[in-house]
C-alpha positions, 0 to 999 in steps of 0.5 A: 907888853910882849909881842909873841907868836907860837910857831911849829916846825919839824925840828923844834915842835911848838915854840914861842917867838918873842917879837918885843918885850917892853916895860914902860920906863917909869915902871922899870926896876919894879920886877914887872919884866921878870913877872912878864917873863915868868908869865910867858914861861907858863904860857909856853907850858900851857901851849905844849911848847917843847922849847920855851923861847927861840931867839931870832 
């Protein structure tokens, strides 16, 4: 599960902010987190984000 938001600011343009990124403990070590992260990268491209992720 991922809690995300797309923001826009003058300095960075569009960017994706990740509030939470969680994989159930019984499903860890199956690369689901990596797959979710890859999906988020594609999501940023589809939404014209200049910087894929910004850490808070």
